[in-house]
Phi, psi and omega in degrees: 000324183294312183289337180289337181262356181256127181282179179280075179232161175290135181232159175229142173272120181248131180243116181251124180236155179243158181293162183298327183291346179252353185293328179297329179296316182285332179283326179283325181238087185295332176302335179291341175298327175295322176294326177294322176298318180295323179296317180298320179291314181300318180295315181294318180296318178293322179296316180288324182294331180294341179273359179228072180296137180087355180252126178261106183203171181224155178273167167279123187219119176232127184225160179218150179267130171244124180258008186231154173261189182291338179254023176065021175273156179298122181204080181290129177202171186242132170251132184221143170256119184230138178289151178273065181152185181232158176247129182275183183293335179276359180088008180274132181265128179251113185270142177284159177300148182293333180262029181295135179271115181266004183297328178297345180299326182297314180292321178296320179295320181298310183292326180291320179292318179297320178295321179294314180292325178292321178293329177271003178061038175266342174224160179271166178296326178295318178295321179296317179294322181294315180290332178285340182265350182291139176290314175251092190277340186094348174280146177209154176219092182273124181233036188274335184272130186230146173241109183298163180295132179086352179272081183291332180294313178294320179296320179294322179294320178291324178294323177294329180292336177298327180257032180297131178286159181291337183235134172259116185297332179291340179266354187253136173226158181237124177267101184293326181295315179269355182054051181230146174261127179250120182237127180267116181273213182288125181296136177087355180273119183296125179081353181237002181281340181212128180238123177238119183207172178291147180303320179295320178296320179293323178296321177296320178300322182284319183297332180298331187263003177283122182292157177292172185298320183254018182278129181278131181259322182246132179235138181246128181231166173064225181289346178270355181289159181295326179296316180292324181290325176291322179287342182272007179296138184288122180289156180293147181294152182294133179088350181278147181285140179293152180285115183243351182287136179231139183293158179296325179298318180295320179296316180293322180297321179293329181279337188253020180295322179293325178294322178294320178296321180294323180290322185280312188258354179071022180224135180266111182289345181256009178267128179289131182285349180266309184248348181081003179285172181273133177258161176228152182279125178269310179194163175255125183244125180237355180285122182300323181293319179292321178298316179296320180297318181292317181293325176294323182294323181267003176076028181240018180280130177240109182296154180295142182286157181285180180293155180295158180296153180294126182292156178297152177287163178303327178295320178294323175299319181296321179295319181297319183276341179280339182290135179283143180291143181289139174062221180256051180294328179238131179281152175298150183291338186273358179279140177289158178293149182296143179276124181294339180273348183272078179207153181295143182281146175216155181297333182282345183290000000 
């Protein structure tokens, strides 16, 4: 799906990382990872747009959240495929110079993430100032990997990396004698090239990185978004006749929608509940004023109800709960539950 929406243009793989002191925020509150994706796109789009003054355009941008490192440890970061240029409203692509310096992206990304976390009150102003003043802040924006224009094989390989799983089965072995899982991480990384741990511990490491049921993994921005792709549809040429031919399958499908509902839900939406005859659709009405007029005419209009009654004040709640229940409304807690067999016998029982 990723490569089908990306044209034959030069792309770069951009990797955005945050310092260790902030990674816990994104791991505890995974919805903020979506805000981090938006920040990466906004920063990249603004950086590229500054190189084309007077041109209103956006880049092709597809990104994915990775919450794991090479040794399956928690490490939230963003992988993104971004075009080396922007596309304007007329569909013209403006390419950036081949020797463009991408190093300012790191500083822009740092300040944008700190502003986002500060606005969400996840960090204090003092922490933001401290992280903004560090020489080695832990933020990074790597843009070294490139896919030349027309190289669909390289582009496909980079797109597959966006959906990289947290564990590579080829790197994992199991020592049955010692009951240990041996996982080979990134080669050459000190302390991360080899992980030996208990099977349960390794399973916990993997489960942390499984996304939620409704969690979005791939996000499309800019010219790669669905809105931009729908707007980029080629309009029909002037003087050409509109396309009116419809396949036989589509025509039959439009006629049998009520039959499909009856098969799935066991209810016929076109059967009259009074006489059982077949009904037909006259029109679809969505105007509230017309709907009210029709319902008033047939005597089925029900006006909207008023606001709910004012709830009791906290003092009134206290009075209600402080009152003792009359008589034996509540049994003592120390009494056993009644025995269902302990009752007088009767012939009707």
